[in-house]
N, C-alpha and C positions, 0 to 999 in steps of 0.2 A: 234713431231717436223718434219718439212719438210726440205729436202735438195734439192736444184735445181742446176744443173750443165749445162753449156752452151758450145756448139761448133757450128760453122757455118754449117758444113757438118758432120753428125754423121756416114755416111757410107763410105766416101772416106778418109781413114786414110793415112797419108803421110808416106814415108819410114822412115823419121826421127822419127816419132812417134813409128813405129814398132821397130826400133832399140832401142829406149828407153825402150820398153816393153821387148825386148829380154834381155837387160842388167839387168832388174829387175828379169828376170827368171833365170839368171845365165849363159847366153851365153857369150863366150869370143870371141870377134872379134878383130883381129888385124887391124892396120891402113891400111895395104896393101891389106886386104881381103875385097874388096868392090864388092859385088855381087848384082845383081838385086833381087828384091823381089820374082819374079817368080822362078828363078834358085835356090834361097835359099830354098823356100818352097818345091820344087821338089827333092832337093838333101839332105835333112836332115831328120834324123829319128824322129825328134821332131815335125814334122809338125802337127801331130794329136793333140798334146798337145796345140799347138798354136790355132788350129781351135776350140778346146773346150773352150779355153780362149776367143776367139772372140765372142762365143755365149752369153757371159755375157757382151754385149756391154754397158748396163746401168751402169755398174760399172765404165767403162772407162769415163763416162760422168763427173766424179768428177774432171777431170783435167781442171784446169783453169775455174771453174764455180763459180756462186754466192751462197754463203751459208747464207740463211736468217733464223733467229730465231724468230718465232712469236707463240703465244698461239693459240689453236684451238678455244677457247671461252673466252669472257670477259663478266662480269655482270655489267650493268649500272643501276644507280638509277635515276628514272624520276626526271627531274628538276636539276640534278647535271650534272657533266661532266663525260666522260669515257676516260680512257687511254688504248690505244692498243699498248703494248710494241713491238718494232721491233729493231733487231740488225743484222748487217751484216758487211762486210768489208768497209773500207773507200770508199766513192763514191762522186759523184758531185751533184747528184740530185735524188729525189724520187718522185713518183707519186702514189696516192692511187685511187683505183677503187672500185666500188660496183660490186659484181659478178652478171652477167646477162647472160642468155643463148645465146642471139643474139647481145646484145649491150655492150658498155663499158662505163657506167655512171661514170663520174669523181667525186670523193669525195674530193680530195685535189690536187691542182696543183699551186704551187707558181708562176711558170713562166706564166701560162695562167689561172688566176683566173676566167675569164669570162666563161670558159668552165665547171666550177663546177656546178653540178646539183643544181636546185633551193632549194631543201630541205636541202642542206648542205651549202649553201652560208653563209659566215660569222660565221660559227660554227666550222670549222675545222682548225687545225694547226699542224705543226710538231715541236716537241721539240727536243732539243739536236743539235749536230753538225754532219754534213755529214762526215767531215774529221775524226770523231771518230767512224763512222759506226753506228750512232744512227739515226734510221728512224721511231721513235715512233710517232703515230698519236693520237691527242686529239680531241674529239668531244664534244663541249659544249652544254648546254641546251638540254639534252637528252629528247627525246619525245617518246611517246608510238608508234608512227609510225616507230621509229628506231628499234623496236623489231625484232629480227631474221634476220636482214640484214647481208650479208657477204661482207667483204672488203678484198682487197689484195694489196700488195705493188709492184710497178714496179721500179726496180733500174735502173738508167740511161736510161730513156725511149727514149732518143735521139739516142742511139747506135743501131746497126743493129743486136742486139742479138735476137735469136729465142727462148729464154727460156720461157717456159710456166708458168708465175708467177701466173696465175689464178687458177692453180691447188693447191695453198697453201693459203687458205682463213681463215679469222677469223670471227666467228659468234658472234654478239652482242646480248646479252639477257637483255632486259629492265624489271626492276621490279618497282612496285609502291613505291613511297617514303612514309616512315612511319612517324608517329608523334613522336616527341622527348619524351623521357622517363625521368621523374623527380623523384628523390629520396631524402629523408631527414630523420632526426631522428624521432622516434615515439613520444618521449616526450622531451621537452626542458625546463630546469630550468631557471627561471627569472634571467637575467644577464649572462647566459652562451653564448657560441658561437654557432650560427646556421650555419650549413653546408648543403647546398642543391646542388645536382648534376643534370645537364640537359645534356642528351646524345642523339645524332642523328647519324644514319647510312647514309653514302654517298659513292660516288665512285670517288670523285675528290680530291685527296690529296693536290693539289696546291691551291684550293679555296673551303673550306668547307662552308656549309650554315652558315649564321650569326644567332646567338641565341639572343633572347631578353627576359628579365625577367619582370614579373609582380609581384611585392612584396609589402609588407606593408611599409607604410611611417615611421613606428616606428623602422625599422631595422637600427641600427646605425653603422657607420664606416664600411660599406660593401665593399668588394673587390671581384674581379672575376679572376679566374685562368683558363687557357685552355690548353688542351693537346689532341693529336690524337694517335690512335692505329690501326694497320692493323689487319683485321679479315677476313681470307679466301677470299682474293682478294678485299675486301671492307674496308672502313675506319670507325672507331668509333671516332667521335669528341665529347668531353665532356668539359663543363664549370662548374666550382665549385664556388658557391656564398657563401661567409662567412661574418658574421657580428654579433654584439652583440644583442641578443634578449631581449625584454622587455615584461612585462606582458600585455601591450596594444596590443600585436600581437596575443593574444589568440583568437582562432576561426577565424583568418584571413586566406585568401587564397593566395597561391603562385603558379604561373604557369610560363612556358617558351614556346617560340615559335621559330620555325626554318624557316628562310626566304630563299626559293629556288629562282631560276631565275624567275619563272612565278607564283608562289603560295607560301602560308604560311601554315605550319603545326603547330598546337597547342597541347601542352601536356595536360594531365588530371589535374584537380584541386587537389591541396594538401592543406588540412586544418591543420594549426599549432595547436598543443596541448601543451600549456604552463603550467608549474607548478609554482605556486606562492602563497605566504601567503595572508591573507585577507588585501587588500590595502584600501578598502573603506567599512565601516560598517555603515549602516543606520537603523533607527528605524521607523516603520510604525504603526499607530494606526488602529485597526480594526473598530472603530467607532468614530464619532465626532458629537457633542461636548461631553466633559467629565464634568460631574457635581460632585460637592463635595459629598463624601460619597458613590459614586457608584463604580463599578468595570470596568476594561478596559483590553483588550487583546492587547499586543504589539508584533509585528513581527520584528525579527532581520535578516536583509538581508546583506550578505557579498559578496563582489566581490573577489573571490579566486578560485583556482583550485589545489587540489581537494576540494569538498565542506567541510564545517566545520563539525567536529564530536562532538564538545562540545561547549556549550554556558555558559558564566558566566554573571549573571544578578546582577546589583547593583541598590538598591532602596534607595534614600536619602530623609529624612524628618526631619526637624528641626535640621539639622546638623548631624544627625545620619545616618549611611550607613549600609544597610543590604545586605548580599551577598548570592546569590542562584546559584547553578550549575545545568545545565540541558543539555540533549541531543536534546532538541526540540528547533526549531527556533521561536516558538510562546509561549508566557508566559502570563497567566492571573494574574492581580493584583486587589486586593479588597480594599475597604475602602480608596478611593483616597481622599487626602486633597489638599488644594490649593497650598501647598508648596512641593508636591511630584514630584521628578525627577527620571528618569529611564536611565540607561546606560547598554550597552551590549558589551561583549568581545567575539569574535569568534575565535576558535582554529581549525586549520587543521594540516596535517602532515608536512607542510612547516614552519608554524609559527603562529602568532596571530595578531589580530588587533582589535581596539575598536572604538565605536561610540562616538559621543558627548553626553552630557547630554541632555535628551529630556524633554523639558518643556511641560507638558500635557495640559497647557492652561485651567486649571480647572475653571468652571463657578460656581458662588455661589450667594446667595441672598444678598441684601444690608445689611450693618452693619453700624450704626451711631457711629462714633468714639467719645471717651470721650473728645477729644479736642474741641468739639462744645461748644459754649458759647454765652451769650448776655450781653452787657454792656450798661448802661444808663448814658450818660454824659450830665449833664444838662437836657435838654428836648429832646436830640437826642438819639435814640436807634439804636444800631448796633448789629446784630446777625450773627454768622458764624456757618454753619452746614457742617461738614466733613463726607463724606460717602464713604465707601470702598465697591465696588461691581463689578461683572463681569458676564454679560455685564454691561456697564455703566448704572447708575441709573438716574432717574429724581427726582428732589427735589421740594416739595410743602410746602408752608408756611401757617400757620394758626395763626392769631393774634386776641386774644380776641374772638375766635370762628368764625372769619370771614376768609373763605378760599381765599378770593380775597384781594390782597394787596392794601392798599389805594394808591391813585394817588400820594400822597406826598412821598411815599417810592420809593427808587431805589433798583434794584436787579441785580446781575451778578454772574457768576460762573466760576471756573477754574478746569481743569482736568489734573491730573498727574498720569499715570500708575494705572488705576483703582481706583483712589482716587479723588472723586469729592467734591469740596468746593463751597458751595453756600453762598453768602453774601447779606444781606439786611440792609438798614439804612433809618431812617426817624424819624419824631417827634412822641413821645409816652409818656405815663404816667409810673410812677414807678411801678404801679400795673398791667402792661400789662402781658398777658398770651400768650407765644409764643410756638408753636409746629413746629417741623421739621419732614416731612414725605418723605422717599425715597423708590422708587419701581423700579423693573426691571421685566423681564419675569419669574424670579425664585422666586420672593417674594417681601415683603415690610417691612419697619421698621419705627417706629414713636418714637420720643423722645421729652419730654417737656424740654425747655431750661429755666433755672432760670435766672432772670434778676439781674445783679450785679450793684450796684450804684457806680458811680465814680464821685468825685468832683475835677475838675481840678484846680479851683481857690485856694482851701485850700491847695492842694498839692504844688502849686506854692509858696504860702505864706510860708509854712514850709521850702521849699527849700531855699528861700531868707534869712529866719532867720538863718538857718544853715550856710549859706555862710558868713553872717555878724559875727556870733560868731567865726567862724574859723579865719576870718581876725583879730578880736580883740585879740584873743589868740596869734596869730602869732606876732602882733605888740607889745604886752606886753612882750613876751619872748625876742624879739629883744632889748627892752629898758633895761631889767634886765641884759642881757649879756653885753651890752655896759657900764652900770654903774659899774658892777663888774670889767671890764677890766680897766676902768678909775681909780678906787680906788686903785688897786694893782700896777699901773704904777708909778715909782718914779717921783718926781717933777723935772722940768728942772734945770740943773746945779748941781744936786746931784746924778747923776747916779753912780758916783764912790765915794760917800761920805763914808769915813772910819768909820763913826759912826754907819753904818749898823750892826746890831747884827748878829753875826756869830754863826752857829751851830758847836759844838765841832766836830772835825774830827776823833775822835777815834785814830787809830794807823797810821793816815796819817803822812807823813814826807818826807823830801827830803834828798837825799844823799849829801855827801860833794862835789861831782863833779858838782852839779847843780849850774849854774851861772845865776843870774837874773840881769836884768838892774835896774837902779834906778827907784823909783816910778815916774809915769808920771801923777799922779792925786794929786791935792792939796786939803787940808782940814784944817780948823782952829783947829780941835781937834786932829791933827795928833801927836803932841808932847806928849800929854797926853797918847795916846794909846801906843806910843812907850815906855814911861816910865813904863807903866804897863806891858810891855813884858820883864822885866829884868830877870824874872825867867823862866828857860826852862821847868818848870813843865807843864805837859799837863793840859789844862783846864778841869774842870768838866762840865759834861753836865747839862743843865738847861732845864727841860721839858717845863717850861713856855715860855722861850725864843724861844725854838725850835718851839713851836706851833705858835708863833707870826711871825716868819720869814720863815716859810716853803715854802712860795710862791716865794721866791727870791733866794733860795739856788742854783739854777742852773744858776743864772745870771753870765755872763762872768766877769763882773766887780768885783763881790764878790769873785770869784775864784782867780782873780789876786791879790786882797788885801790879801787873805790868804797866797798866795805864798810869797808876800813881807814881811809879818810879820814873817813868818817862817824863812825866810832868815836872818832877823834882829836878831831873837833869836839865831840862829846858830852863827852869827858873835860875839854876846856878849859872848856866852859860850866859844868860841875860845879865845877871849881876856882874859877872866878870867884864863883859863888854862895856857896861856903864862905868866901871872903875878904870877903864883904859888898859886893863891888863889883858894882854893877848896870850894867855897861857893855854897850851893844849889841854883839853879835858883829860882827867885822870882815867886810866884804864880800869874798866869794871871787870871784876872777876866774878864769875858765876860758880857758885858752890854746887 
C-alpha cells in the first residue's frame, strides 16, 4: 500500500510547524518565551537532535496529506468488467489517469468526459460516494488491449496540490474468459430429481455473465437457482438446474453457455445416463413369412437401462401356455401352427416389462370346410364352398366334368379373415356331379359336394296342415271350457236357493256371541228346511252328496246359508233350555 502526503513547500517550514515539532519532542515553552528560530537553534543544547530529525523530512510529509488505499494489481476476465478498489478521505472529486512516461491519458473524468481517451470512452465509471471517501474505478467490457495498463487516481485535481499521485499505480492483468463448467449426477433413476450445476469465473460482481441452458424437453417442473462466491480476487457464478427426470431423457445431451459482453462461451456436452425398467418390449421375427409346421426365431427388444439380464418366453397354442426362461434375447421355436402366439417378458435390475402377444401370421394351404354343401330346389341348384387358407385361395367349380360354368349359372364369393365362401346357382339335374377346388401358393384342396334334394311345395303343404290342426285343437278346447263353465253355473234367480245340498262342516260352529242378521234370501222350501233343523245334532257326512256339490262349496251364498241355519239351531236349543225341556236335538238330514 502506498501513502502520499502533501505540502505546498517541503523545505520552508514555518515557525509554527517547528514549535509543534518541539512540543512533540518534549520541549516546554512558556507563553512569554518567544524567540526566533535562529536564536533558539544557536542557544539550545538540543539543536543537533533537531537537525537529525529534519534529515527525515519524508516522515514530516504525513502532516495534512492524502492517504489513498489501492491494490498494486487487479485481475480482469476478458469480456467481463474489472473493479479497481480505491479508498481515501472524504473529497469532492476524483480523476483517473493511465500512467505514461510523458503524457497524462485520462481514463475517467466525470467533469470533462470529452477528455477521456478513446479506448476508455463509455467503459469507465466510479462507484460509491466521494463524501464517504470511495474512489473505486470500474472498467466495463475488459479487452485484451487493457492487459498490463497502469492507472492511478488524482484526488481533487482542481486544487494546487503538488502530490505525486502517479507514483501509486494499479496494474490491470487481463486473462482470457474460460468456458463454463457443467456438472451433474453420473446416474439418475427414472422419476428422481435431476440436479445440474453450471459455473463461470468472472471479475464483475455487480454484473455476472448470463447463463443459458440447453436441456431435454422431457425435463419436467424445472427450476433454476443462482449464487456467487469470491475466489482469490475473482468471482464464481453458479446456476443450479433442478427438475424431475424421465426415462425419455436417456442419452440426451445437456449444456450451458455464458454470455459475455461481446462473445459467448459454451460448456462441454453432458450425456444423461438414466436408469429405468423395460418400458417398451417388442418382438421381431428373424424371417417372414412363416409357414405352418416350420420353425422361426423371435427376437425380444426392450427399451430399458441397464439391459435385461433375463427373458421369460410364453408360447400359446389351443389355449395352452408354455413358459420358457432364458438369458438370450433371441429364441427359436419349432413346429409352428396357425394358432401359435408368442410373448416376451424382459427383466433388468430396475424392474420388468412385457410385450404384446405376437401373431406369427402363419401361412398354410387351403382346407375346404365341412360346411360346404349343394341343394337342389326344384330345378335350381345352389352350391356353397367354404375354404380356409392363408394366403387367400381361389375357388374353381366343376359340374358334371365341365370346368367352365354354364352361362345360365351365377357365381360370387365373400371373404372374412382367411375364410373364403364361393357360391354358385343355376338350373341343374338331380344327378349333377359338383366339385369344389381351392388353391393358393402353398397347395390346393378338392372336395365333391353331394346334392341334397329339397321340395319347397311339400314343405309348405305340411306347414299349412300343422297350422290348421293347431287351430282346430285350440277351438275345441275353448268350446269344452265354455260348456263346463255354463253347466256348473246356477240358474238365474236361484243363486241363493236354500235347497242347495250342503257338505257337512265337521266341527264347524259359531260361538254364542255371534249375531247374524235375518236371512235376506227367499226360497219356497225354506220352512221345510228349518223344520228339519230342530235337532242340534251334527249331520252325518254323505259321500255321494259331497261329490255332487263339491264345485259350489266355496260359493258365498252357500256359506251364508250355512251360517243362517247354524244360528237357527242355536236359537232353538236355547229356547228348549229355558223351558226346562232337555230333549236331544232332532237329527238333521242333508238332502
